[in-house]
C-alpha positions as a Markdown table, in Angstrom:
| # | Residue | x | y | z |
|---|---|---|---|---|
| 1 | Met | -22.9 | -59.0 | 12.8 |
| 2 | Met | -25.4 | -57.2 | 11.6 |
| 3 | Ile | -27.9 | -59.8 | 12.8 |
| 4 | Phe | -26.5 | -60.9 | 16.5 |
| 5 | Ser | -26.9 | -56.6 | 16.6 |
| 6 | Gly | -31.1 | -56.6 | 15.4 |
| 7 | Leu | -31.3 | -59.5 | 17.7 |
| 8 | Met | -29.3 | -57.6 | 21.4 |
| 9 | Ser | -31.5 | -55.0 | 20.3 |
| 10 | Ser | -34.8 | -57.0 | 19.9 |
| 11 | Met | -34.1 | -58.6 | 23.2 |
| 12 | Ala | -33.5 | -55.9 | 24.6 |
| 13 | Leu | -37.2 | -53.3 | 23.5 |
| 14 | Phe | -38.9 | -57.3 | 24.8 |
| 15 | Met | -37.3 | -56.3 | 27.9 |
| 16 | Phe | -38.2 | -52.9 | 28.1 |
| 17 | Leu | -42.2 | -53.2 | 26.8 |
| 18 | Ser | -42.2 | -56.9 | 30.0 |
| 19 | Gly | -41.2 | -54.2 | 32.4 |
| 20 | Ala | -43.4 | -51.9 | 31.4 |
| 21 | Cys | -46.5 | -53.8 | 31.7 |
| 22 | Ser | -45.6 | -55.6 | 34.7 |
| 23 | Phe | -44.5 | -52.1 | 36.1 |
| 24 | Ile | -48.8 | -50.9 | 34.6 |
| 25 | Ser | -50.3 | -54.5 | 35.9 |
| 26 | Tyr | -49.3 | -54.8 | 38.7 |
| 27 | His | -49.3 | -52.4 | 42.1 |
| 28 | Lys | -50.1 | -54.2 | 45.2 |
| 29 | His | -46.7 | -53.2 | 46.4 |
| 30 | Leu | -44.5 | -50.3 | 46.0 |
| 31 | Leu | -41.3 | -52.3 | 46.3 |
| 32 | Asn | -42.3 | -54.4 | 43.1 |
| 33 | Ser | -43.4 | -51.2 | 41.3 |
| 34 | Leu | -39.5 | -50.1 | 41.0 |
| 35 | Leu | -38.0 | -53.4 | 41.5 |
| 36 | Ser | -39.9 | -52.8 | 37.0 |
| 37 | Leu | -38.4 | -49.4 | 37.3 |
| 38 | Glu | -35.2 | -50.7 | 37.3 |
| 39 | Phe | -35.2 | -53.4 | 35.8 |
| 40 | Met | -36.9 | -50.5 | 32.4 |
| 41 | Met | -34.1 | -48.3 | 33.0 |
| 42 | Leu | -31.2 | -51.3 | 32.2 |
| 43 | Ser | -32.7 | -53.2 | 29.1 |
| 44 | Gly | -33.1 | -49.5 | 28.5 |
| 45 | Phe | -29.2 | -49.0 | 28.8 |
| 46 | Trp | -28.6 | -52.4 | 27.4 |
| 47 | Leu | -30.2 | -51.0 | 24.5 |
| 48 | Leu | -28.1 | -47.7 | 24.8 |
| 49 | Cys | -24.7 | -49.1 | 24.5 |
| 50 | Leu | -26.0 | -51.5 | 21.9 |
| 51 | Gln | -26.5 | -47.9 | 19.9 |
| 52 | Leu | -23.9 | -46.0 | 21.6 |
| 53 | Ser | -20.3 | -49.2 | 20.4 |
| 54 | Val | -23.2 | -49.3 | 16.6 |
| 55 | Ile | -22.5 | -44.9 | 16.4 |
| 56 | Gly | -19.4 | -44.6 | 18.3 |
| 57 | Asn | -17.3 | -44.0 | 21.3 |
| 58 | Glu | -19.1 | -41.6 | 23.6 |
| 59 | Ala | -18.8 | -44.1 | 26.5 |
| 60 | Tyr | -19.2 | -40.8 | 29.0 |
| 61 | Phe | -23.3 | -40.7 | 27.7 |
| 62 | Gly | -23.9 | -43.8 | 28.4 |
| 63 | Leu | -22.0 | -43.5 | 32.1 |
| 64 | Phe | -24.1 | -39.7 | 32.7 |
| 65 | Phe | -26.7 | -42.2 | 32.5 |
| 66 | Leu | -26.0 | -44.8 | 34.5 |
| 67 | Thr | -25.4 | -41.9 | 36.8 |
| 68 | Leu | -29.3 | -40.9 | 36.4 |
| 69 | Val | -30.8 | -44.4 | 36.6 |
| 70 | Val | -28.6 | -44.6 | 40.6 |
| 71 | Cys | -29.7 | -41.1 | 41.1 |
| 72 | Glu | -33.0 | -42.6 | 40.7 |
| 73 | Gly | -33.0 | -46.0 | 42.6 |
| 74 | Ala | -31.2 | -44.3 | 45.8 |
| 75 | Leu | -34.6 | -41.3 | 45.9 |
| 76 | Gly | -36.6 | -44.9 | 44.9 |
| 77 | Leu | -36.0 | -46.5 | 48.1 |
| 78 | Ser | -35.7 | -43.0 | 50.2 |
| 79 | Leu | -39.4 | -43.1 | 49.8 |
| 80 | Leu | -39.4 | -46.7 | 49.9 |
| 81 | Val | -38.5 | -46.1 | 53.5 |
| 82 | Tyr | -40.5 | -43.4 | 54.7 |
| 83 | Ile | -43.5 | -44.2 | 53.4 |
| 84 | Val | -42.3 | -48.1 | 55.6 |
| 85 | Arg | -41.6 | -46.0 | 58.4 |
| 86 | Ser | -44.1 | -44.1 | 58.4 |
| 87 | His | -46.8 | -46.6 | 57.5 |
| 88 | Gly | -46.3 | -49.4 | 58.2 |
| 89 | Asn | -46.0 | -51.3 | 55.2 |
| 90 | Asp | -45.8 | -50.6 | 51.3 |
| 91 | Tyr | -49.2 | -51.6 | 50.0 |
| 92 | Phe | -50.7 | -49.6 | 48.7 |
| 93 | Lys | -53.8 | -50.2 | 49.7 |
| 94 | Ser | -53.0 | -49.4 | 53.2 |
| 95 | Phe | -52.0 | -44.9 | 52.8 |
| 96 | Asn | -53.5 | -42.4 | 50.3 |
| 97 | Val | -50.8 | -41.1 | 48.3 |
| 98 | Leu | -52.4 | -37.9 | 48.8 |
| 99 | Glu | -50.5 | -37.6 | 52.0 |
| 100 | Cys | -47.2 | -38.7 | 51.7 |
């Protein structure tokens, strides 16, 4: 059981690092950046659930984290809709970051 838990946590860390690498390296579309942030938050939630299952039955902290992730995603999508309506697309090259 301990080997399985270690394997799952290392897989969640690999997911987080791959999401961070895609967030850092690819800056063409805003939607791709938001998707990589959500992928990082999903792997963080997975790691949090694995660690909380080892400690005890603290499900409220996981639900609070999931609520914050949903709020972050909704805020990112609303900013994306605002930028697409004002500039016409979500390319980073087409608008100045200081204008928005």
